[in-house]
C-alpha positions in Angstrom: -6.4 -14.2 0.4 -3.4 -13.4 2.5 -2.4 -9.8 3.1 1.1 -8.6 2.1 2.6 -7.4 5.4 4.3 -4.0 4.8 7.5 -3.2 6.6 8.1 -0.4 9.1 9.9 1.8 6.5 8.4 2.0 3.0 11.5 3.9 1.8 13.8 3.9 -1.2 15.6 0.8 0.0 12.4 -1.2 -0.1 11.1 0.2 -3.4 12.6 -2.5 -5.7 11.6 -5.5 -3.5 8.2 -3.9 -3.0 7.8 -3.5 -6.7 8.6 -7.2 -7.2 6.1 -8.3 -4.6 3.4 -6.2 -6.1 4.0 -7.7 -9.6 3.5 -11.1 -8.1 0.1 -10.2 -6.7 -2.7 -12.1 -8.5 -6.1 -10.5 -8.6 -6.9 -8.1 -5.7 -4.3 -6.2 -3.7 -4.5 -6.7 0.0 -1.9 -5.0 2.1 -1.4 -4.8 5.9 0.0 -1.4 7.1 -0.1 -2.1 10.9 3.7 -1.8 11.3 4.4 1.0 8.8 6.0 4.1 10.4 7.1 6.0 7.3 6.1 6.1 3.6 8.6 7.5 1.2 8.0 8.9 -2.3 9.0 5.9 -4.4 6.9 3.5 -2.3 4.0 5.9 -2.4 4.2 5.9 -6.2 4.1 2.1 -6.1 1.0 2.1 -3.9 -0.7 4.5 -6.4 0.3 2.3 -9.3 -1.1 -0.8 -7.5 -4.3 1.1 -6.9 -4.6 2.2 -10.5 -3.8 -1.3 -11.7 -6.5 -2.7 -9.5 -9.0 -0.2 -10.9 -8.0 -1.0 -14.4 -8.4 -4.8 -13.8 -11.6 -4.4 -12.0 -10.2 -5.9 -8.8 -9.9 -4.5 -5.2 -7.2 -2.6 -3.5 -7.2 -2.5 0.3 -4.8 -1.5 3.0 -5.9 -3.1 6.3 -4.8 -2.2 9.8 -3.3 1.1 8.8 -1.0 2.6 11.4 -1.6 6.2 12.4 1.8 7.1 11.0 0.9 5.5 7.6 -2.4 7.5 7.5 -0.5 10.7 8.2 2.2 10.0 5.6 -0.4 9.1 2.9 -2.4 12.2 3.7 0.7 14.4 3.4 1.6 12.8 0.1 -2.0 13.3 -1.2 -2.9 9.7 -0.9 -6.1 9.9 1.1 -7.9 8.1 -1.7 -5.8 5.0 -0.9 -7.5 4.8 2.5 -11.0 4.4 1.1 -12.2 0.9 2.0 -9.5 0.4 4.5 -10.5 -1.7 7.4 -9.4 -3.8 10.3 -8.6 -7.4 9.7 
């Protein structure tokens, strides 16, 4: 499975395209956060939704190669639970 490469800015401008990309994911959610420098509220909500969808479907949700900035942003937004199982590619 190929990881969905996340952009530098997960902000409001990226929310709609990100939503469409997540809808196209089949099975597990595998994301690559290496280049992410900022996570905004709307994209955070989409990440939480993808996580919840994966749990409901009994599939996996993983963000690999998470940048330090992404880790900090997720922690500030209360999204530490999204980091569980995160690994290096």
